[in-house]
N, C-alpha and C positions, 0 to 999 in steps of 0.2 A: 631967408626961404627960398627952395626953388620956385621958378616962374610956373612951371606945369603940375603944380601940386595942386589935389583936389581936398575938398574937404569930404567928410565920410558921409554926407548926405549926396554929395554931387557924385561920390563913386557909386552909393548904393542907386541913385537914380540910373547911372548907366549900365549897373549891373539889371536894374531892373528893364530898362530899353533892350539891352541886348537880348534877355530871356523872351521878353515881349516879341522882337523882332525876327529872331533867328530859330526858334523853337517851335515846335508843332505846338498847337492850342490846347492839345491834350495827349495823354499816355494812359496806357494801361500797365498796371504795375502790381506787381506781386509782393506781399508784406503781410507781415502780424501786427494785429491792432493791440495796443497798450494803452493803458492810463483814458480809457474812454470815458468822457462824462459831458453831461448836457446841462447848458445855463439856464437861467429862468426865461430867456428869449427863447429858447427852443432852438439854439444853435448848438451843435456837438462839437467838442473839441478833442483830439486824441493825440497819440503818436503812432507813425508806422514805425517798426522795425525789422530788421534781418539779421537772424540769428546764424551762427557758422553750423552747419549740419553735423560736423564733428565734436565740437566741445561746447555748443549752445551759446557760446560769446555773441554779443551784439556785435554786427560787422557795420550796420548802415542804421541811421535814425533820422527822421523828419517829421516836423510837427505836421498834423494836420487839421482840418476842419470840414463841418458840414453845415451850409447855410441851412436855416429853420425849414423854409419851404423845401428844400431839396430832402431834408433830414425824414421828415413827414412822410415822404414818399417811398423813399429809398428803406428805411429801416422797416416799414409795415411789409413792402414787398420782399425784402430779405429775410424778415420772420416766418411770413406765409410758405417759402419755399424751402427753409432749410429746418423750420420747427425751433429755431433760436433766437433770441435777440440778438442786435449788433451791439458786441460787447468787447471786452478784453480778451485777448488769448485767442483770437481767431485768425486763422490764416484765409487772407482775401483776395480777390483780384478787383480792384477799384481804378474807374477812369477817373485821372487826376488832371487839373490843369495846373501849371505850376506858377506861385505867387512869390513875388519877391517885393517886400513893403520895405521903403526906407528906414523906420523904426522897428518894426518887428521880425523883418528878415525873411528868411526861407520858409516856404511851406507848401503844403499841397493841398489843394480843394477838390474835395470829392462831388464828381457830377454824376456818377453812376457805379453802379455794383454788379459782378456776375456771379449769383448766389450758388451755381453750379460748381464753381470752382472750390467755393468754401464746403460744399457738400464732398465734392470728390477728395479735397484735404481732409476732411473728417474722417470720411472711408477710409482712406490711404491709412491714417493715423492708427486707425481703430485694427486693419489688418495687420500692420507692422507691430503694434503691441500685443495682438492674438498668436502671431506666428513667435514672437519673442517669448511668450509665455508657453507655446506648444515646443519650443527647443529647449526649453529649461524644465518642460516634463511637469508643468503645474495646472496647464490648461483646465483639465477635465478632474482635477482632485477632489473639488467640492461637489461636482456631480455626481462622482462616483461614491460618495456619503449614502448611508440609508436611513430615510426617514425612520424614527420610531413609530412603531404601531400606534402608539398613543401619543401623538405630537400636540400636546396641550399645554405646554411650558417655554413661552414665548419671549426672547430677548428682542424688544424694537428699538432700532435706531431711527428717530425720527426729530423733527422739531417739535416741542411741545404745544406747539401755538397752532401748527399746521392743520387745517380741515381734514385734509387725508387721513393723519393719525386719529381724530376723532370718529372720523367714518370708519375706519379701521376696528378701533375698540367696540364701537356700536354693532357693527356687523357680528362681531364675534358674540357679544353679549346676549344678542337678539336672534341666536340661531334657532331655527325650528325645532329640532331636536334636542333642545335643552343641554348640550354638552357644556362642559364648564373648561374656560380657558384662563391662565394665568398669564399675565403679561406683566413685563418689568420695562419702562422707558429707558434708555440710555441717550439724552439729549446731545443732538448734534446739530451744526450747521449745514442746511442741507444745499445751499448754491452760495454761488462767489467765490472768490479766491480762498477763504479759507475753510471751505468745506472738505476739501481732501483731508485735510490734518484733523478736522474736528471729527470725521466719521472714523478714520484710522484710530484715533484716541478713543471713540466708543466701543470698536473693536478689540481692544486691547483691555479694556475694563471688563467686557463681556468674557475674556478670556480667563481673567480671574478666576469667575464664577461659572465656567462653562458645565460643572455636572450639575448645577440648578437649571439649566435649559435644554430642550428637546432639538431648538432650531432658532435662528435669527432671521427677523424680517427687518429689512432696509425699505422703508417706505417714505414716499415725498408726495404731496399733491396739496390740492387747493389753492394753486397759483400759476402761473405762467410755466411751460415747459422749457423754457429757456433757462441760459446758463447751467448748463448740465455738463461741462468739460470736465469736471472732476471726475464722472461716472466713466470717462474715457481716459483715465490716467492709469499709468502703468503701477503705480506705487499702490494705489487704491486696489486694483485689480487685482494683483499679486498678494495681497494681504486676504483680499476676499477667497481667492483660489485656494490658498493653503490653510482656509480657518478650519478649525476642528470640526464644527457643528454646520449642518446644512442651512444655506443662506437662500432666502427667499426675496428676490426684487421686486417693487411696485413703486416704480419713481415715477409713473406717470407720464411716461416719454413714448407715447404710442407709434410714431412716425418710424423711428429707428430702434435696433436693439444696441445699446450701449456695450462697452468691452464688460463693466460689471455685470450687466445681464448676460453676457455670454458666457461669463467663468460662473455664474451663482448656479446652485444646485437647480431652482426653479425659477423661471421668469415669470411675474404676472403683471398687466399692464397697470394696474393701478392698487392703492391699499386696500380699498375693497376688494378688488380681485385676490389680493394675499389671503384676505379673512377668507372669502368662499372656498379658496384652495384649501387651506386648512380646514374648514369645516367639512368638504367632502372626503379629505383624507380620514379624519377621525369617523365619517359617516360609514366609510367603506369597511375601517377596522369593525365598528358595530354591527354592522351588517355580516361580515366574517365570523364576529362570535355568535352572532344569532343561528348563522348557519351550522357553525359549530354545535352549538348546543341543540339543533334538531338532528343533526347527524349522530350526536351522542344520545340523543333520547331514542332515536331510532334503531341505533346499532344495539343500546341496552335493552331495548324489546324483543328485538331478534335474538339476542343471546340468551334472553329469559326464557323465551317460546321455545328457543330450540332446547335448551335445557329442560324445560317440562316435557317436551316431546321426548326426550331420550330417558327422562325420567320415567315417563308413563311406559314407553317401550320397555324399559328394564322392570317396571314393576309387574307388567304383563309376561314378561320372559321368566322373572322370579316366581311367579305365581304357578306358570306353567311348568316350570323346572322343578319347583315344589312338590306339586301334585303328581308328577312323575316319580320323583324322589320318594315321597311317600306311598305312592303304589308298590313302587320296588322293594321298599323297606317292609312293607307290608307282607308282600310274597315272601320276602326273606323270612320275616318272622313266621309266616306259617309254616315255609319249609321246616325251619328249624324247631318248629313247636312238634310237628309230626315226627320229626330225627329225634327229639327230646321225648317224647312220648315212647318211641319204640325202644330208645337207648334205657329209658327208667324201666320200661316194662321188662325188658331183658336182664337189667340189672336188678330189679326184684327177684325175678325167676331164681336167679344165681343165687341172690341172699337165701330166698327161701329153701333152697336146696341145700345150701350150705347149714342153715340153722337147722335142718332137717336131720342131716347127718350127725351133726355136732348133738343133737337132742337123742337120737338113737345111739349115741357112743357113751352120752352122760347116763342114759337109762341102764346101759349095759353095766356100766361100772359103778352104778349106784350100789350102797352096802345092802339093800333089802336083796338085790338080784344076788350079789356075793354071797350072801347068807343062804339063800335058796339053794344054791349050789353046792351047800355042805360047809362051808365055812362058818367060822364063828369070831367074836370079839371078846378079848378078855380086858376087864377095866378094874382100875382100882383107884377107889374116890371118885370116880368119873371119867379119869384118864385111860386111854388105851395103852395097855402092856404090849410094849414090842419084844421084849427079851425078858429071861428067866432072872436075870441079875436084877432087876428092876424089884423081886419080891424078896420078901423075907419069910420065915417060919412064923406060920400062927397069923398072917394077915389074911382079912376076909377081901376076897376077890369076887366079881361078878362075871358070868360068861354069858353072852348073849347069842341066841340062837337065832334061826327064822322064824320060829315060831313061840319064841320066849325067851325067860331069862332064868338062871340058877346062880345062888351064891355058895360059895364053897369056902375051906380055910386050909390055906396052904401047909404042907408037912415037909420035912427032909426028906430027900431020896435015899 
């Protein structure tokens, strides 16, 4: 065995001493938190990792720990400043001391944290995702959808046990106008590592029945506003942005606007605010209908009154025109009557003259006047004899004169 060989513990002691003697006491380190957990003694154990920005592969890793007394102070400070709990998946700037234990190896002990770095990283991440969505042309797609006039069939994505969900339903049910809302819960995990996939799965289920709903409400409430990283994820945001129904977000995150808030059709701060928005929208529709009804009544009354006025005016004009027509017709009739009387009188005079002339003619050619002028009539058996050929010998004939009759017997010549 070589004389200068060391035991593992001796080597680790030397590494420990070298780190302690030759490196500064603390460093400010940028890293991402992973596997954050707190034990029963209040100590926080985690991993710090660094990823390649091109392919997201982990390129560095180190164990970390925060002693309970430090963790109580730092976690409270961090949550107050950022609105999030100290948890996995955060980009952080921490001040650490390098520890090397002969048994447990290399680790970083956190002694301070800069929340402004995390806030900046969250904001930067949001801006990068929003820029990507804009470049893909989907950023405002959901905002461009129109809410139906009667938006009362709501698909709800929430945890079924969340107090915010109960508040949402209660607010809708007790609205002061008595509007009826129909809600269907699509349960989802609303925080933690599984929340992103769970919410996307709920959206996919709603999509299958999209014809039955007017809008989607994504609500979260009744707890801490921490661990909302899923609402800043690209995958969930792009699903929301391209969803065919308007999405109304109410995730209870009042300090900042998440990416999902930014792409949603409407953002409300809390589940109750989502309910109030829906009630307000339906009440505006109801007000529009009432105003439309009033306008319809007013327009109808105006049309009826105008029609009545026109009918009255037309009636007066017709009566006036009728009176004029009757007067004109009466005048015409009177004129015709005078003409008729004149024409009738003239016609009667002509006819009287004609009758008088005919009477005189008839009188002149009557048998009596003919006989008086010296003529006579010869009758046989009451018939006038017009020719001698009608008589035979020894026939009795009667001759009529103006002043009498004689009978005679025919003889031969």
